[in-house]
C-alpha positions as CSV (number, residue, x, y, z in Angstrom):
1,M,37.8,-46.3,8.9
2,N,36.1,-49.0,9.6
3,K,34.5,-49.2,5.7
4,V,38.5,-49.8,5.3
5,W,38.7,-51.9,7.8
6,N,35.5,-53.7,6.8
7,S,36.4,-54.5,3.2
8,F,39.7,-55.7,3.9
9,S,38.8,-58.2,6.3
10,K,36.1,-59.6,3.6
11,I,39.0,-60.1,1.0
12,L,41.1,-62.1,4.0
13,L,38.5,-64.2,4.3
14,G,39.2,-68.4,3.9
15,S,43.2,-67.4,4.2
16,F,44.3,-68.4,7.2
17,V,43.3,-69.3,11.3
18,A,41.1,-72.2,12.5
19,L,40.5,-71.9,16.7
20,S,38.6,-74.2,18.9
21,A,34.8,-73.4,18.4
22,N,33.8,-72.7,21.9
23,V,36.1,-69.4,21.8
24,F,33.4,-67.8,19.7
25,A,30.0,-65.9,20.8
26,E,27.2,-66.7,18.5
27,E,27.4,-63.4,17.0
28,C,30.5,-63.0,15.2
29,D,31.5,-59.2,14.8
30,E,33.0,-58.2,11.9
31,A,34.0,-54.8,12.8
32,T,35.8,-55.4,16.4
33,M,37.1,-59.1,15.3
34,D,40.3,-60.0,13.4
35,A,39.9,-60.8,10.1
36,F,41.4,-64.9,10.5
37,A,39.3,-64.9,13.5
38,Y,36.4,-63.8,11.9
39,E,37.0,-66.1,9.2
40,D,36.8,-69.5,12.3
41,C,33.4,-67.6,14.2
42,V,31.3,-67.6,10.8
43,K,32.7,-71.3,10.1
44,A,32.1,-72.3,13.7
45,N,28.6,-71.0,14.5
46,G,27.8,-72.8,10.9
47,G,28.3,-76.4,12.5
48,A,32.1,-76.4,11.0
49,V,34.7,-78.2,13.2
50,I,37.6,-75.8,13.9
51,D,41.4,-77.2,14.5
52,Q,42.5,-76.0,17.8
53,T,46.0,-77.3,17.8
54,N,48.1,-74.2,19.2
55,F,51.4,-74.2,17.0
56,G,52.7,-71.4,18.6
57,S,53.3,-74.2,21.6
58,E,54.9,-76.2,19.3
59,A,57.5,-77.8,21.3
60,P,61.2,-76.8,19.1
61,E,62.3,-78.4,16.1
62,A,62.9,-82.2,17.3
63,K,66.6,-83.0,17.8
64,V,68.6,-86.5,17.7
65,P,70.8,-86.8,20.5
66,V,74.7,-86.7,19.8
67,P,76.8,-89.1,21.3
68,A,79.4,-87.7,23.3
69,E,82.4,-89.4,21.3
70,Q,81.1,-87.2,18.1
71,I,80.7,-83.8,19.9
72,Y,83.9,-81.4,19.5
73,S,85.1,-79.5,22.4
74,P,88.3,-77.8,21.4
75,F,90.2,-77.5,24.3
76,G,88.6,-80.9,25.6
77,K,86.5,-79.8,28.2
78,D,83.1,-77.6,29.3
79,A,83.9,-73.5,28.2
80,Y,81.1,-71.2,27.9
81,L,80.4,-68.9,25.3
82,T,81.5,-65.2,25.4
83,S,79.8,-64.6,21.9
84,S,77.3,-66.8,19.2
85,F,77.5,-67.3,15.8
86,G,75.3,-64.5,14.0
87,E,75.8,-61.8,16.7
88,N,75.6,-58.4,16.0
89,R,79.5,-56.3,15.7
90,G,77.9,-53.5,13.8
91,T,78.7,-53.2,10.5
92,R,78.6,-57.6,9.8
93,Y,77.7,-60.9,12.2
94,H,80.3,-62.7,13.9
95,A,81.4,-65.3,11.7
96,G,82.2,-68.1,14.5
97,L,81.8,-69.3,18.3
98,D,84.0,-67.3,20.5
99,Y,84.9,-69.5,23.9
100,S,86.1,-68.1,27.1
101,T,89.6,-69.0,28.3
102,Q,88.9,-67.9,31.4
103,M,91.4,-64.7,30.9
104,E,94.3,-67.3,30.5
105,E,96.8,-68.0,27.6
106,G,98.1,-70.9,26.2
107,W,95.0,-73.6,26.6
108,P,95.8,-76.4,24.2
109,I,93.0,-76.4,21.1
110,Y,92.8,-80.4,19.4
111,A,92.0,-81.2,15.9
112,P,88.6,-81.8,15.3
113,E,89.1,-84.3,12.2
114,N,91.7,-84.9,10.2
115,G,93.3,-82.7,8.6
116,V,95.9,-80.4,7.4
117,V,96.7,-76.6,8.6
118,K,96.6,-75.1,5.1
119,E,97.1,-71.5,6.2
120,I,98.7,-69.4,9.0
121,R,98.9,-65.7,9.7
122,V,100.2,-62.8,12.4
123,S,98.6,-60.0,13.0
124,P,97.9,-57.8,15.8
125,F,94.3,-56.8,15.0
126,G,91.6,-58.7,13.7
127,Y,92.2,-62.1,13.4
128,G,95.6,-61.7,15.0
129,K,97.5,-65.0,14.8
130,V,94.9,-67.2,12.8
131,M,95.4,-71.3,12.0
132,F,93.0,-72.4,8.7
133,F,92.9,-76.2,9.2
134,Q,91.1,-77.9,6.3
135,G,90.0,-81.2,7.5
136,N,89.0,-84.2,5.8
137,S,85.0,-83.2,5.5
138,G,85.9,-80.6,3.0
139,K,85.3,-78.1,5.6
140,T,87.6,-75.6,6.9
141,W,87.9,-74.4,10.8
142,V,89.3,-71.5,11.3
143,F,90.9,-70.7,14.9
144,A,91.9,-67.1,15.7
145,H,93.5,-65.0,18.4
146,Q,96.2,-67.8,19.0
147,S,99.1,-67.4,21.6
148,S,101.3,-70.2,19.7
149,F,101.1,-72.3,16.9
150,G,103.1,-75.0,18.5
151,V,106.1,-76.9,16.4
152,L,105.0,-74.5,13.6
153,D,106.2,-71.9,15.4
154,D,109.9,-72.4,13.8
155,A,108.4,-72.1,10.7
156,V,106.4,-68.5,11.1
157,M,109.7,-67.5,12.9
158,R,111.9,-68.2,9.4
159,Q,109.7,-66.6,7.7
160,Q,110.2,-63.2,9.3
161,Y,113.3,-63.3,9.7
162,A,113.6,-64.0,5.7
163,T,111.3,-61.4,4.9
164,K,112.4,-58.9,7.7
165,K,108.5,-58.3,8.9
166,N,106.7,-59.2,11.9
167,D,103.6,-59.7,10.3
168,V,103.7,-63.1,7.7
169,T,101.3,-65.4,6.1
170,I,103.4,-69.3,5.4
171,K,101.1,-72.5,4.0
172,P,102.7,-75.1,6.2
173,G,101.1,-77.7,4.4
174,K,101.4,-80.4,8.0
175,A,99.0,-82.9,8.2
176,Y,97.2,-84.0,11.8
177,K,95.1,-86.6,13.5
178,K,91.5,-85.8,15.3
179,G,92.6,-85.2,19.0
180,D,96.4,-84.1,18.0
181,T,97.6,-80.8,19.7
182,L,97.1,-78.1,16.8
183,T,97.9,-75.0,18.5
184,F,97.3,-72.8,21.5
185,S,94.5,-69.9,22.3
186,G,95.8,-66.3,23.5
187,S,94.6,-62.7,22.9
188,S,96.1,-62.1,20.1
189,G,94.4,-59.5,17.5
190,I,91.6,-58.0,19.4
191,G,89.9,-58.5,22.7
192,N,90.9,-60.4,25.9
193,P,92.0,-64.1,26.0
194,H,89.8,-66.3,24.3
195,L,89.0,-68.7,21.3
196,H,87.6,-67.5,18.2
197,L,85.8,-70.6,16.0
198,E,84.8,-70.7,12.5
199,V,83.6,-73.3,10.2
200,R,83.9,-72.2,6.1
201,L,82.4,-74.1,3.2
202,D,84.8,-71.9,0.9
203,N,86.0,-68.3,0.6
204,D,82.5,-66.8,1.1
205,R,80.3,-68.9,3.4
206,V,80.2,-69.9,6.6
207,I,78.4,-72.4,8.6
208,N,77.2,-72.7,12.5
209,P,79.6,-74.6,13.7
210,R,77.1,-76.4,15.9
211,L,76.5,-78.1,12.6
212,M,79.8,-79.6,13.7
213,N,78.5,-81.2,16.5
214,T,81.0,-78.2,18.2
215,A,80.8,-78.3,22.2
216,V,78.3,-75.1,24.1
217,S,77.7,-74.0,27.3
218,D,74.7,-72.5,27.6
219,S,72.6,-73.0,30.7
220,I,70.5,-69.5,30.1
221,A,67.5,-69.4,27.7
222,P,67.1,-66.0,25.7
223,Q,65.5,-63.1,27.1
224,V,63.2,-60.9,25.2
225,L,63.5,-57.1,26.2
226,A,61.3,-54.9,24.3
227,A,59.1,-54.6,21.1
228,A,58.4,-51.5,18.4
229,V,55.8,-50.9,16.4
230,W,55.4,-48.8,13.8
231,Q,52.9,-47.5,10.6
232,G,54.6,-44.6,8.9
233,N,55.7,-42.0,11.1
234,E,54.4,-43.4,14.5
235,L,56.1,-45.3,16.6
236,A,55.5,-46.9,19.9
237,F,57.2,-49.2,22.4
238,T,56.3,-51.6,24.8
239,S,58.8,-52.6,27.6
240,Q,59.8,-56.1,28.9
241,E,57.7,-55.3,31.6
242,A,54.4,-55.3,30.0
243,L,55.3,-57.7,27.3
244,N,55.4,-60.3,29.5
245,K,52.1,-59.7,30.5
246,G,51.3,-60.5,26.7
247,C,50.3,-57.1,25.5
248,V,52.4,-54.8,23.1
249,V,51.5,-50.8,22.8
250,T,50.4,-50.5,18.7
251,P,50.8,-46.4,17.8
252,V,47.6,-46.7,15.4
253,K,43.9,-48.4,15.9
254,N,42.7,-51.6,13.8
255,E,44.9,-50.9,10.9
256,F,47.0,-53.4,8.7
257,S,50.1,-53.5,8.1
258,L,52.0,-52.6,11.0
259,N,55.5,-52.9,11.1
260,L,57.3,-55.1,14.0
261,A,60.7,-55.0,15.7
262,I,61.5,-57.4,18.8
263,K,64.8,-56.5,21.6
264,M,65.9,-59.8,22.2
265,V,69.5,-61.5,24.0
266,D,70.7,-64.9,25.2
267,Y,73.6,-64.9,27.6
268,S,75.6,-68.1,28.2
269,R,76.0,-68.2,32.5
270,E,76.0,-66.2,35.2
271,P,76.8,-63.6,35.7
272,K,75.1,-62.3,32.3
273,D,78.0,-60.2,31.2
274,N,78.4,-61.2,27.6
275,P,75.0,-60.3,25.6
276,M,75.0,-62.4,22.1
277,S,73.0,-62.7,19.6
278,V,69.5,-65.4,19.1
279,R,69.5,-68.3,16.3
280,R,66.2,-69.1,15.4
281,I,63.2,-66.6,15.4
282,T,59.7,-68.7,14.6
283,V,55.9,-66.1,14.9
284,W,52.9,-67.7,14.5
285,R,49.5,-65.9,14.0
286,Y,47.2,-68.4,15.8
287,D,48.3,-71.7,14.0
288,E,49.7,-70.1,11.2
289,K,53.5,-69.7,10.6
290,V,54.2,-66.5,9.2
291,F,57.4,-66.6,10.2
292,D,60.7,-68.4,10.4
293,Q,64.0,-67.2,10.3
294,K,67.7,-69.5,11.8
295,L,71.0,-68.7,10.9
296,D,72.9,-70.8,10.2
297,T,75.1,-69.5,7.1
298,L,76.4,-66.7,6.5
299,R,78.2,-65.2,3.7
300,F,80.7,-62.6,4.1
301,S,79.9,-60.6,0.7
302,T,76.5,-60.2,2.0
303,Q,77.5,-58.8,5.4
304,A,75.9,-55.7,5.1
305,K,72.1,-57.2,5.2
306,I,72.9,-57.3,8.9
307,R,71.3,-53.9,8.6
308,D,68.0,-55.4,7.2
309,Q,67.4,-57.9,10.1
310,L,68.9,-55.9,13.0
311,L,67.7,-52.3,13.4
312,W,70.7,-49.6,14.7
313,A,70.0,-48.2,17.9
314,E,71.8,-45.4,19.8
315,E,72.8,-47.8,22.8
316,A,73.6,-50.5,20.5
317,D,76.8,-51.7,22.6
318,T,74.0,-52.3,26.0
319,A,72.3,-55.7,25.9
320,G,70.3,-56.7,23.0
321,D,69.4,-56.4,19.2
322,W,66.1,-55.5,17.7
323,H,65.4,-58.0,15.2
324,V,62.8,-57.0,12.2
325,I,60.4,-59.3,12.5
326,E,59.1,-59.5,8.3
327,A,55.4,-60.4,8.9
328,K,51.8,-58.6,7.5
329,I,51.1,-58.2,11.1
330,A,47.2,-57.7,12.0
331,P,46.7,-55.7,14.8
332,L,43.4,-57.8,16.3
333,S,45.3,-60.8,16.5
334,T,47.3,-63.0,19.2
335,Y,51.0,-63.9,18.3
336,T,53.2,-66.6,19.2
337,M,56.6,-66.1,19.2
338,E,59.4,-68.8,19.8
339,V,63.6,-67.4,20.3
340,E,66.0,-70.3,20.3
341,D,69.9,-70.1,21.5
342,Y,72.4,-72.0,19.3
343,N,72.1,-74.2,22.5
344,G,68.8,-75.3,21.7
345,N,67.4,-73.4,25.1
346,V,64.0,-71.8,24.1
347,T,62.0,-68.9,24.8
348,T,58.2,-68.2,24.5
349,K,56.3,-65.6,24.4
350,K,52.7,-64.9,23.5
351,F,51.3,-61.1,22.6
352,S,48.0,-59.2,21.3
353,F,48.0,-55.3,20.4
354,H,46.8,-53.0,22.3
355,P,46.8,-49.4,22.2
356,K,47.7,-49.1,25.7
357,C,49.5,-51.6,28.1
358,K,49.9,-51.9,31.5
359,G,53.2,-51.5,33.4
360,N,55.0,-50.4,30.1
361,V,57.5,-47.7,31.2
362,D,60.1,-45.8,28.6
363,L,63.3,-47.2,27.2
364,Q,66.5,-46.2,27.5
365,M,67.5,-44.8,23.9
366,T,71.2,-43.2,24.8
367,K,73.8,-44.3,26.2
368,V,76.5,-41.4,25.1
369,Q,74.4,-39.2,22.7
370,T,74.9,-35.3,23.7
371,S,72.6,-33.5,21.5
372,P,69.3,-34.3,21.3
373,L,69.4,-36.0,17.5
374,F,70.1,-39.7,17.9
375,T,68.9,-42.8,15.6
376,Y,66.9,-45.1,17.0
377,L,65.8,-48.7,15.1
378,S,67.9,-47.4,12.3
379,R,66.0,-43.8,12.1
380,P,66.6,-40.4,12.9
381,M,65.3,-39.5,16.5
382,L,64.8,-35.9,18.2
383,D,64.6,-36.1,22.2
384,L,61.7,-33.5,22.9
385,F,62.0,-34.7,26.3
386,R,64.6,-32.1,26.6
387,C,61.8,-29.9,26.4
388,E,60.6,-30.7,29.7
389,N,64.3,-29.0,31.4
390,G,63.8,-26.1,28.9
391,M,65.4,-27.2,25.5
392,K,63.7,-25.1,23.0
393,F,63.5,-26.9,19.3
394,S,62.3,-24.2,16.3
395,A,61.5,-25.6,12.6
396,M,63.1,-24.0,9.7
397,K,63.3,-23.3,6.4
398,K,66.5,-21.9,5.6
399,D,66.1,-18.9,7.7
400,E,62.2,-18.8,7.9
401,V,60.7,-20.3,10.9
402,L,58.2,-22.8,10.0
403,S,57.0,-23.2,14.0
404,E,58.7,-21.3,17.0
405,D,58.0,-24.3,19.5
406,L,57.9,-27.8,18.6
407,C,57.7,-28.4,22.1
408,S,53.6,-26.9,21.5
409,V,53.6,-29.0,18.8
410,F,54.3,-33.4,19.9
411,N,54.2,-35.0,22.7
412,H,57.6,-34.4,25.3
413,K,59.4,-37.7,24.0
414,P,60.9,-38.4,21.3
415,V,60.0,-38.6,17.8
416,L,61.3,-39.4,14.3
417,V,62.2,-37.2,12.5
418,G,60.3,-38.1,9.6
419,K,57.4,-37.2,11.9
420,I,58.4,-33.7,12.1
421,M,58.9,-33.3,8.4
422,E,55.3,-34.7,8.1
423,T,54.1,-32.4,9.9
424,F,56.2,-29.6,8.3
425,P,56.9,-30.8,4.8
426,E,59.0,-27.9,4.1
427,M,61.4,-27.6,6.4
428,T,65.3,-27.9,5.9
429,G,66.7,-27.8,9.2
430,I,65.6,-27.6,13.4
431,R,66.8,-25.4,16.1
432,Y,68.1,-26.3,19.2
433,V,68.8,-24.0,21.8
434,A,69.1,-24.6,25.4
435,D,71.3,-22.5,28.6
436,A,73.4,-24.2,30.4
437,A,71.2,-25.0,33.2
438,A,69.1,-27.0,30.2
439,T,72.0,-28.8,28.9
440,G,73.1,-30.8,32.0
441,D,76.8,-30.4,31.5
442,G,77.4,-27.0,32.3
443,K,77.4,-25.2,28.8
444,A,74.9,-23.2,26.7
445,V,73.7,-24.4,23.5
446,D,72.5,-22.7,19.9
447,E,72.7,-25.0,17.1
448,M,70.8,-26.4,14.0
449,I,70.4,-29.8,12.9
450,E,69.9,-30.3,9.0
451,V,67.8,-32.4,7.7
452,F,67.2,-34.0,4.4
453,G,64.4,-35.9,2.9
454,Y,64.4,-38.6,0.2
455,G,62.7,-41.6,-1.5
456,R,62.0,-44.2,-0.1
457,Y,63.0,-46.2,-3.4
458,Q,65.8,-43.8,-3.9
459,S,69.0,-45.4,-3.7
460,S,71.1,-41.9,-4.2
461,V,71.3,-38.9,-2.4
462,N,73.5,-35.6,-3.1
463,W,73.3,-33.2,-0.4
464,N,75.5,-30.0,0.0
465,T,74.2,-28.5,3.2
466,T,76.1,-25.9,5.9
467,L,76.3,-25.8,9.2
468,G,78.0,-22.8,10.5
469,D,81.1,-22.4,9.0
470,T,81.5,-25.8,8.1
471,K,80.2,-26.6,4.5
472,I,79.7,-30.7,4.3
473,S,78.5,-32.3,1.2
474,Q,77.5,-36.2,1.2
475,K,77.9,-38.5,-2.0
476,I,76.0,-41.6,-0.9
477,S,75.2,-45.2,-3.7
478,G,73.5,-47.6,-2.8
479,I,71.0,-47.1,-0.2
480,A,68.9,-50.4,0.0
481,A,65.0,-49.8,-0.7
482,A,62.3,-48.5,2.1
483,K,60.3,-51.7,3.5
484,D,57.9,-49.5,5.1
485,S,56.1,-46.1,4.5
486,A,57.9,-43.7,6.6
487,I,59.5,-41.0,5.6
488,R,63.6,-41.6,5.4
489,V,66.1,-38.6,6.4
490,L,69.2,-37.8,6.9
491,A,70.4,-35.0,9.4
492,I,72.9,-33.6,11.0
493,T,74.6,-31.7,13.7
494,K,77.3,-30.5,15.5
495,T,78.6,-31.5,18.9
496,H,80.7,-30.3,21.5
497,T,82.6,-32.1,23.7
498,D,84.7,-31.1,26.6
499,S,88.5,-32.8,24.3
500,L,87.0,-31.4,20.7
501,D,84.2,-31.2,18.4
502,F,83.1,-33.4,15.5
503,I,79.4,-33.8,13.8
504,E,77.1,-36.2,13.8
505,F,75.8,-37.8,10.6
506,H,71.9,-39.7,11.0
507,P,70.4,-42.5,10.9
508,K,74.1,-44.8,12.0
509,G,74.8,-48.1,10.7
510,M,73.3,-46.7,7.1
511,Q,74.8,-49.6,4.5
512,L,75.7,-48.4,1.1
513,K,78.0,-48.9,-1.8
514,N,79.8,-45.8,-1.1
515,W,79.2,-42.5,0.7
516,N,81.8,-40.0,-0.3
517,V,81.8,-37.1,2.1
518,C,83.5,-33.8,2.3
519,I,83.7,-31.2,5.0
520,E,85.0,-27.6,4.5
521,N,86.1,-26.1,7.4
522,S,87.5,-22.4,7.4
523,D,88.4,-22.9,11.4
524,N,89.4,-26.3,10.9
525,N,91.4,-28.4,8.2
526,A,92.8,-30.9,9.8
527,P,92.3,-34.0,8.9
528,L,89.3,-36.8,9.1
529,Y,88.6,-39.0,11.7
530,W,86.0,-41.6,12.7
531,L,83.9,-42.9,15.9
532,G,84.1,-46.2,16.8
533,E,80.3,-45.6,17.9
534,T,81.1,-48.6,21.0
535,S,84.9,-48.1,21.2
536,R,84.4,-44.6,21.5
537,N,87.3,-44.2,20.0
538,W,88.7,-41.9,16.8
539,F,90.2,-43.9,14.1
540,I,91.9,-41.3,11.3
541,F,90.9,-41.4,7.2
542,S,93.5,-43.9,6.2
543,K,92.8,-42.1,2.5
544,Q,90.6,-38.6,2.0
545,T,92.1,-35.3,0.5
546,K,94.8,-32.8,2.5
547,G,94.2,-29.5,2.5
548,K,90.9,-27.3,3.2
549,N,88.5,-29.4,1.8
550,R,88.6,-32.9,3.4
551,C,87.3,-35.8,1.5
552,A,87.2,-39.6,2.6
553,S,85.0,-42.7,1.6
554,T,83.6,-45.4,3.6
555,N,80.4,-47.7,3.2
556,E,78.0,-46.6,6.4
557,L,77.6,-43.1,7.8
558,R,80.4,-42.4,10.7
559,D,80.6,-39.2,13.1
560,I,83.5,-37.1,11.8
561,A,86.0,-34.4,13.5
562,N,89.2,-32.6,12.3
563,I,91.8,-33.4,14.5
564,D,94.9,-31.9,14.3
565,N,97.3,-34.7,16.6
566,P,100.9,-33.6,16.0
567,D,101.9,-36.3,18.6
568,A,103.5,-39.7,17.6
569,P,103.1,-42.8,20.2
570,T,105.5,-42.6,23.0
571,L,106.9,-46.0,25.1
572,G,106.7,-46.7,28.5
573,F,108.7,-48.9,30.4
574,P,109.8,-52.3,29.7
575,Y,109.9,-55.1,31.7
576,W,110.3,-58.8,32.0
577,D,107.1,-61.6,31.2
578,N,106.9,-64.4,29.4
579,M,105.3,-65.6,26.2
580,M,104.0,-68.8,24.0
581,I,106.8,-70.1,21.9
582,G,106.1,-73.6,20.7
583,G,103.5,-74.1,23.0
584,V,105.9,-73.3,26.2
585,R,106.1,-70.2,28.2
586,Q,109.5,-68.3,27.4
587,P,110.8,-65.1,28.8
588,A,109.9,-62.2,27.1
589,L,110.5,-58.5,27.2
590,K,107.4,-56.1,26.7
591,V,107.4,-52.5,26.3
592,P,104.3,-50.5,26.7
593,M,103.2,-48.0,24.0
594,M,101.1,-45.0,24.3
595,F,99.3,-42.6,22.2
596,K,95.6,-41.1,22.3
597,Y,94.4,-41.1,18.4
598,D,97.2,-42.8,15.9
599,G,98.7,-46.8,16.4
600,V,99.9,-48.3,13.9
601,A,98.2,-49.8,10.9
602,D,99.9,-53.5,11.2
603,G,103.0,-55.3,13.0
604,N,105.4,-54.5,10.3
605,A,104.5,-50.2,11.2
606,I,107.0,-51.5,14.1
607,T,111.2,-52.4,13.5
608,V,112.7,-53.4,16.6
609,K,116.7,-53.1,16.1
610,A,119.8,-54.3,18.3
611,K,123.4,-53.9,17.7
612,G,122.2,-52.7,13.7
613,K,120.4,-56.6,13.6
614,W,116.7,-56.9,12.9
615,I,114.6,-58.6,15.7
616,A,111.0,-60.1,15.2
617,A,108.2,-58.2,17.1
618,E,104.7,-59.1,18.5
619,Y,102.8,-56.2,18.7
620,D,99.3,-56.6,21.2
621,S,97.1,-54.2,20.7
622,E,95.7,-54.7,23.9
623,P,96.5,-53.9,26.1
624,R,98.9,-51.9,23.8
625,E,102.9,-53.6,24.1
626,I,105.1,-54.7,22.2
627,I,106.5,-57.6,22.6
628,I,109.9,-59.6,21.6
629,E,111.4,-63.3,22.4
630,G,113.7,-63.0,25.5
631,E,116.3,-65.3,23.7
632,R,116.5,-62.3,20.9
633,V,117.3,-59.4,24.0
634,P,120.1,-58.3,24.3
635,D,121.8,-58.6,27.7
636,A,120.7,-56.0,30.9
637,G,121.9,-52.8,30.4
638,E,122.8,-52.9,26.6
639,E,120.0,-50.4,24.2
640,M,117.3,-51.8,21.6
641,T,116.0,-49.2,18.6
642,I,112.5,-48.9,18.4
643,Q,110.8,-47.3,15.3
644,I,107.1,-46.8,14.9
645,V,105.5,-45.3,12.0
646,D,102.0,-44.8,12.5
647,E,98.5,-44.0,10.5
648,A,98.9,-40.5,10.7
649,G,102.2,-40.7,9.1
650,H,104.3,-39.7,12.3
651,K,107.9,-41.4,12.4
652,V,109.4,-41.7,15.4
653,S,112.5,-43.5,17.3
654,Y,113.0,-44.5,20.3
655,D,116.4,-45.9,22.3
656,I,115.6,-48.1,25.6
657,T,118.1,-50.2,28.0
658,V,117.1,-53.7,28.6
659,P,116.2,-53.9,31.9
660,E,117.8,-56.8,34.5
661,M,115.3,-59.8,34.6
């Protein structure tokens, strides 16, 4: 290995770094020194003057102060961020800034410049009630999750009653001047009361609103939480405690080239309850900038590239994202990293690589995972720490046992499934067995993990396999080429829970052109549902085959269950509250809607009538309430009919009696 290292070092001579001569010993040891440091050592001992500037400690990019009158605050006052531009949203980046409205609705939002309202849309999901405002600058400002469009609410209602649809789109073309009240904040769509603000260049490109001098209240610099280094199927993690001391663990000694990912997070204020992303990551090897990434522009058409930059982790709903540092990492070098948030706050870390780091502790890798199979850093992993509790693992080739006890082959810690396949190339599955005491949930388990290895440049996979009495086929296309030499693996297993059984597919977060999966289950041919990894809610595939062999398609691997749900949504007791109309709080009747699996696809799946006349209704997806304008509601004691068609096709109708106000 030393001969290879020495040869590689010589090839790299003259290519990179400069340090002060006084840091070198009289004898330059090529076997122990980083190639870049060795070059400067030789030069310094030869009398050359070495540039000792450490660009890793340079100040963040210079910023010209913006006059206060040019700063745009949507509310005309301070508001802290709850989500940043470029934040990880699973299958996409967050395309704007989210501002807190302190759990209140109805904050007036002011026009950022002179312009025209090009479009308004009403929906119970996604952006909710959203306004598209085109300014004279040519940019389109997007204001989402609104409660009221002010004077334009009348135009919305006219369209609703003309079409007898709750979800509508209108194009008012109304002009506003800078500082005019445009719209009012709310909680329509997804989430608690807040404002989502976007700035679009066109239908595809969106930019960081900070580039348009929008106000941001964020006083906390980013946090660097952990590091991961891998080469092939060798992987090592470094905790925040060790990283703060400048030490990062490498799984291989003195070898090019290492792969590096850093877990980091940003918060805007105390308490730290809304983890956000960062704007800029810059990395230097001594004084050479080897990585510089700024996230100021996104394209909706290339959102799937998020998984090239942010690696999926099973505890993805905990703080922080794993950012890939796409640079050639030399094991004996010293690195300096700067991380900047969207308000210009900067955190700097300096580190080098070592076989062990003092103070290093194990990382949390799962949060709600039941089986020992999980995804971390977008790779399937097996939790062999469960060997400590008595769980047994065997490597299998069909019915042939390749290894009866993986616990005796590998350390008792999480290991890449690719590493196990590297040890047992013919392996097609892993059997895991445990009694009730070993599982921790009081249930004994005897299950298989089916595995499938494929090439790093392979873009499509056809895989047919069986788990127990369930036949599973997968046709996958559009797989991105691997950027490292690790063995690529697909893995599936069954998981038993208190409420239902489902099939796990790994690696989660895998972005694809298409994933067509078919489940043939002799015990259960109910419809297919997929699991939201962070919400932990089940959602029905809107398009799927029927009968014994169920097939569905999407662009990302999901956990799947056959769910027999005969129950339509039900209604709770109606009560009086208020809603925003024309920017003013007015009485409204609210009717809670309850369901376990199947909600409604859109607002038009709800129909409200009184005395045979259609009445506009708003569906609030959080907290699942039907909202009806008070003036449209019959008198107390009279009845209204509410009809609901849920996503599973259940159609149900309820008569409710209007309560006293």
